[in-house]
C-alpha positions in Angstrom: -178.6 -9.6 138.2 -180.1 -8.2 141.4 -180.4 -4.5 142.0 -178.3 -2.7 144.6 -179.7 -2.1 148.0 -179.8 1.6 147.4 -181.9 1.2 144.3 -184.2 -1.2 146.2 -184.5 1.3 149.0 -185.4 4.1 146.7 -188.1 2.0 145.0 -189.4 0.9 148.4 -189.7 4.5 149.6 -191.3 5.7 146.3 -193.9 2.9 146.7 -194.5 3.7 150.3 -195.0 7.4 149.4 -197.5 6.4 146.6 -199.5 4.3 149.1 -199.6 7.1 151.6 -200.7 9.6 149.0 -203.3 7.3 147.6 -204.8 6.7 151.0 -204.8 10.4 151.8 -206.8 11.0 148.6 -209.1 8.2 149.4 -209.8 9.6 152.9 -210.3 13.1 151.4 -212.9 11.7 148.9 -214.7 9.3 151.2 -214.4 11.2 154.5 -214.3 9.5 157.8 -216.0 6.2 157.9 -219.3 6.1 159.8 -220.9 3.0 161.2 -224.2 1.9 159.6 -227.3 1.7 161.7 -228.9 -1.7 162.0 -230.7 -2.5 158.8 -229.2 0.5 156.9 -227.9 -0.2 153.4 -224.3 0.9 152.6 -224.1 4.1 150.5 -223.7 3.8 146.7 -220.2 4.8 145.7 -219.5 7.6 143.2 -217.1 7.2 140.4 -214.5 9.4 142.2 -214.8 7.2 145.3 -214.4 4.0 143.3 -211.4 5.4 141.4 -209.8 6.5 144.7 -210.3 3.0 146.2 -208.9 1.3 143.0 -205.8 3.5 143.0 -205.2 2.9 146.8 -205.5 -0.9 146.3 -203.2 -0.9 143.2 -200.6 1.1 145.1 -200.8 -1.2 148.1 -200.6 -4.4 145.9 -197.4 -3.0 144.2 -196.0 -1.9 147.6 -196.3 -5.3 149.4 -193.7 -7.3 147.4 -191.3 -4.4 147.5 -191.7 -4.1 151.2 -191.1 -7.7 151.8 -188.0 -7.8 149.6 -186.6 -4.6 151.1 -186.9 -5.8 154.7 -185.6 -9.3 153.9 -182.6 -7.6 152.2 -182.1 -5.2 155.0 -182.3 -7.8 157.7 -179.8 -9.9 155.6 -177.4 -7.0 155.7 -177.9 -5.8 159.3 -179.0 -9.0 161.0 -182.4 -10.2 162.0 -184.8 -7.8 163.7 -184.9 -7.7 167.4 -187.3 -10.1 169.1 -189.7 -8.6 171.5 
């Protein structure tokens, strides 16, 4: 049995918030990206930086299928998105 649209929407919004929070934490830990000079080696990541990257990627991987199902369901209910 498929879940109701309201439950799907709540799960979608929760996943989106988790991704947003994870990427805010990642940016806080890593700072702004800076380009490497020619021949410069990338910096070695700390455990906190690796953990923040891992959490951000996990959150995003869980979000994508929910996003796709949410928008497919919403477009099925409201009609296709406008073409631009």
